[in-house]
N, C-alpha and C positions, 0 to 999 in steps of 0.2 A: 791797205789792199783794200782799191776800190774801182779793182780792175775786176770783172765779173766774167769775164775772159782771162784771166790766170788765175782767178780763185777756179774756176771751172776742172780749170789745170794744177788744183792743189797747192798753187802758189809758184808754179813756173812758171818762167819770162823763156819765151820761144821769139822773141826777138829783140832787137839792141833797145834796151827800152832805156826808164831811169834809173831803176834797179842793178840793173848792170852795168855800166859807165859809171854807178855811185860807186859801189868797190869795186873796179876794176878802170883802171884809168887807160887802160889801152885800146878798148871798145867806144874812144871817141874817135877815134882813126878809123873804123872799122866802117863799111857803107854800109849802110838797112840793107844793098839785097844780099848779103853774107846770110841774114835772116829775116828775108821778107813779110810782108803783111804787118807791120806798127802800127798805130795813130799815132794823128795827128795829138789828140785829145782824145781825154776820157771823164765823161761826166756821169757819178755815182747817181740814180733811183733808190733815194732814203728809204724807202717802203716800211724797213724798220723803226723808224720814227713814227712814225702814220700809224704804226699796231702800237706802237709805244702808247702813244698818247689816243688813244682812244681806253686803251686799256685804263690808263693813270690821268684824266683830263686832267690841266694845268688848271682850270680853275677850283679842280677837291685838291690838290697836290698836299696842301698844309694837313687836309683829314684821311689824305690817303691812308691806310694801313704800311703798305710798303716803306713808308716813311716816317709814321708813328710809332713811336718805344712807346706811346701807353696802349698803342695794340694789341689783341693776343696776337695777331695776325701777323705782329710783326718778326721778322728772319733780317737777322743783319746780316749772314749769308748768300743772301739777295739783294739785301744793296751793298754790298762788298760786289758779289760780283759784279752789275747794273755799271758799279763804279769802273772793273778794270775793264769793261767791255760793251761798252757804248753799243746803244743797239743801234744800230746805221743800217743794218738788213733785216731784212726779215726771217725771223726766228721760227723752221717749221716746227724741229720740234725742240724738247727743252730737258736738262737732264735734272727731275725731282731734287731740289733743294733740302738738306737732309734739316730735320724738323729738331722739336729741342727738345724730344724725344732723352731725359738724363736723369738717372739714376744713383741714389748715392745709398753708401751701407756707411753707418757710422753707429761704434761701438763701443765699449768703454776700451779697449784698447787695440779697437781697429777703424782705420776708413780706405774706403775706396768707391769708387767715382768710375758709370758706365754710361758712355755716353750719345750711345745708342749707334743711329744710323750714323751722328755727327762722328764718329773715330775716323771716318771715312778724313775727313777734316782734316786728321790731326797728321803732317808731313812727316817720314819716315825717316826719312835725309833730308841734306837740305835744302832749303826752300827759299826760292829766290823771286825776285820782280826788281828786272836789270836792262837798261837800254841803253843804247848806245849813238845818236843821230846828228841831223845835221839837218835842223828845219828849212835853213836857208843858205844857197850858195848862189852866188855870182861870179862867172867866170871866164871869160870872154875869150877866143879861142881865135889867132892869128897866123895862118898856118902851121897847125900845129901846137902853137904856144899857148899857154894858158894864163891871165895875171887877173886874180882878184883876190874874193876870202869870203868867209863861210863863218856860220853860225854855228857853234857847236855844243851837245849836250848830254851830260852823260849820270846815268844813275845804278845806282848797282847796291840793291838791299836784303841780307843773306839773315836768315835765322837758323840754328840744331840745338833741336831739344837734344838735355841731354838724356844719356842710356835710360837712367831711374824715373827720370820723370816721362818722356815716351809710351815706356812700358806702364805707368800710371795711368796716363790715357789714352794710349790706342790699344793696349791690351786689359784694359780694367786691374791692372797685379793689386792688389792690396798694399797700403801705403806699410812700407820697413822703419823702424828702427833706428837715430842713429843713421840716418843717409840726407844726405842733398839733391834736389829736385832742380832743374834749375837752365836756365835758357839764355847760349849766345848769340851775339844779335852785331853782325859788321851793317853799319849805311856810309853811303858814298851818293855827294849828288857834286856836279861842279858843272860849270859851263862858263862860255864866253866867246870870243870871238878870232879867227883866225887867219892873216892875208896870203896867200895861195901863189907859185909858182910851180908849172908843168909844161908839161909834152907828152905829145902822142902823134905816133908816125909808124908809116909803114917801111920797115929796111930791110924786107925782100920780097921777091916778086911782085904780085901783079894781083888786079881785085877777087880775080876766080882762084888763084891760090898765091898763097902768100906770109908772110909772117912780121904782127905789131907788136911795136915798145910801147907803153907808155906810164910816167912815173909823175906823180907831185910831192913838192915841199912845204910843206905849212909850218908858218911858226904863230904856235898857239898865246894866243892870250888871256888868262884866264878873268873874268869878272867878278866871280867870289865862287865857294867853296864850302862843305863841312864834312867830316870825316869821325864818325863818332863808332868805340869798340866798345860791348860793354857786355858784361856777365853776371846775370841773377836769375833768383829762385828762393828756396828756404832749406835749413835740412832741421829731419824732422827731430825729437827727443828723445831719451830713451823710453818714455813713456806716450803712446799717441793718443790727443787729447787726457792726459796727464802730465802731472808735477808742475813744475812753477815757469817750466819754459818749453810745452810741450812744438815749438816751432822758433825758429834764429832765420828772420828776414833777414838776405844778404843781396849784394846790389855790389860790383867793384866799377868803374866806368872812365873812359879816357874820352876827351871831342878836342876834337882842330880844327878851326873854321877863322879862315877867310871873310868879313863880307863886304860886301859893293862898298866903294869908296874907301878899303882901304887898298894899295900897291896891287898891280896887277901880279897875277900868277903869269911866268913864261915857262916854255918850249918850244921841241924843235921834232917835227913829227913825220913820217913819211907813206905816201903810197906808190904801189907800183906792181902791174899787174903784164899780163901779153896775152895775145890771144893768137891763135893759129888757123888761117881757113883755106879748105881746098876743096873746091866743087862744094856738093851741098853740105859739108860737115865743117861745121863751125865748131872752133875748145878756144877755152880761156881760165886764167886760175888770175886772182887780183886778191892783195893782202893793203889792210888801210892801218894808220895810225902805228907802224914800225916803230919803235924806239919812243914813244912822244908821252916822256916823265914831264912832269908839272916841279916847276919849284914855285912857291909863294911864298917873299918874305917877310909877311906880314900876316902871322900870323897867330891865332892864341890859341893857348894849350890848358884844359881844363884836366882837374884826378879828383872823381869823386867816389863818395861809399856811402855805404847806408850805414846811421850809428843807431845800435842798438840801443843808447843811452837816450839820443833825445826822439829816437823813433823817428828821424827822418833822413831825407840824401843830405849831406855835406857835402862841400868839396874841399879837399887837404889842402891842390894849388891852386894857381893858376902864373900862367908865360906868359906874357907881352911880347910883341915882336918875334917870336921865332922860325926859322925857318922848315917849313915844312916842304913834303912833296905828294904826288898824289901818279897815278897812272890813268890812261883813257885803254880799254880792251882794245886788243889787237883780232882784229875782224878779218876772214877769211872767205872767199870766194871760188869756187872752180863749177864748171858750167860747159855741157856738151851741148849741140842741137846738129841737129841732122833732118834735112827737107830736100824733100822730092816729089817734086809736082804738086799733086794736092795736098800732102802728105807732109806733116811737122812732128816729127818727135825729139824730147830731150832729157833731162837731168843733169843737177848739182847738186852741190854739197856746202855747205852755208855758216857757220859761227860766228858769231857778236859776244864771244868770252862767255855765252851763259848755257851752252851748252848746243850740241852739232843738230840741225837740222837737214835730211835725203830729203829729194823729190823729184819724181815722175812723172811725165806728161807727156799728151801726147793730143794734135787736133788736123779732124778729116774733112775736106770742104767735097763740097758737094755744091759747085756752082755759087748761089747768093750763099747756102747752107755749110753752115760749120758745126760735127759734132768734138767736141774734145773729152778726160776723160783725165785721171793723174791717183795718182798716190804720196805718201808725206811720212814720212818717220819724225813725228815732231823732238825738243827739245822736250818731252819728257821720256823720251823713249816709247809711245805711243801711234801703233800706225793709223792716219787716218784715211779718209774717199773722198774723194771732189769727182764731179762728173757735168759737165752743162751743154751748153749749145749755143749759136749763134745765127739773125739770119741779115743779112748784108741788104742794102740798099742805094742805092750812088755812092756817097760820099760819107754816110752813116752806118750805123750797126747797134742794131739792138743785141746783149748777149745778156745770159743767165747762166749762173752756177750756182751749184749745192756743193759743198763743201760740209766735211762733219767737224769738228771741234770743238778739242774735251778744254773748252774754258771756263765751265764751272771748276767749283773747288777741290769740289767733291773729284775732280777725274775723269768724272763719266762722259761721254762723246753727247755732240747736240749735232741738227741739223741745220744748216742756213742757209738761205738764200737771196743769193746775193744780182743783182740788176743795176745794167748801166748802159748807154748812147759813148760809143766812138765815132772818131771823127776823122777820116783817112783823107 
């Protein structure tokens, strides 16, 4: 997301760019005239980095309260937000970070914790950080056929608080007797490369009114992967802070992994898509990584639990040279673009296995000037707003886009200003 034009339309693509061809192989054959106005290259102007290093000079980073846990102003939530969302673009507004105002209520047979404003950080449902990407793809095309290779990377991390722990942390309910407070975590990370063959072409009609199909077949080689399923927490005794065993820690986990240097994982999957052009209307649907299940022939599987007698996590058993499997999430993108004169409007629906996004956007051109706006319903089902504009001079265009995003862990909106130069 380094294109201020797209950001000004809420993340929507209104030209046949890399996002559309990434998720719909049929767009590799659709002429650019079906959705005119696409740039050959876009260069972001990272004013956010200027802003960040003005507020946090490199020469004093070691003493900066943002990164110094010994400082009273240190806030780990702000650090995590910064890690998850690097400050490439200028932050016009930022949501307030929850402070460390935590209150404890402790009695002879009672315990209660009130996180104050930080309760907003406690996820009420499943919370995840997931992504599936292709960082590099080299697939030269000849007469519609393509042969090449790509790098692929997939990570999925999901957390789910148990009902009792959720009530304790988010609603400040008092701790109950003989109750288990736990959290379940699942994590998967895997990556590798995949030779690819594919084809895209027009199967009916002409440039003004035609139907296009595209498909790619991938043979996935997995270089390394790790997968774990864990459940842990504690169980209260029959008296809070009393008796010989007031709290009993508990943890069970299963981890499987195949590290770099082991036998490659392997599997087969594919992408399919179609596109339809009818005058000013362009419509397409693409689905990626269909059937992408990898078999890892040389994995290690460990089973662990928390041993209360030794007060540490111990390994129950380990198994070497185990065959395990993993899957890549199926992603899909459906979009429509309508262009008439200097007006272009469009919409899309997108999912990569971690929630569904909806985008609506429009661009109105007045000679060298352009006005843009858009809406997004993001993965957290929060409505976001966008607007922006551009000025074209020769083969260059200076674009500015404003976009609200709930980047903060608290879920509150912030306003970002993105700037970029496009070359046509």
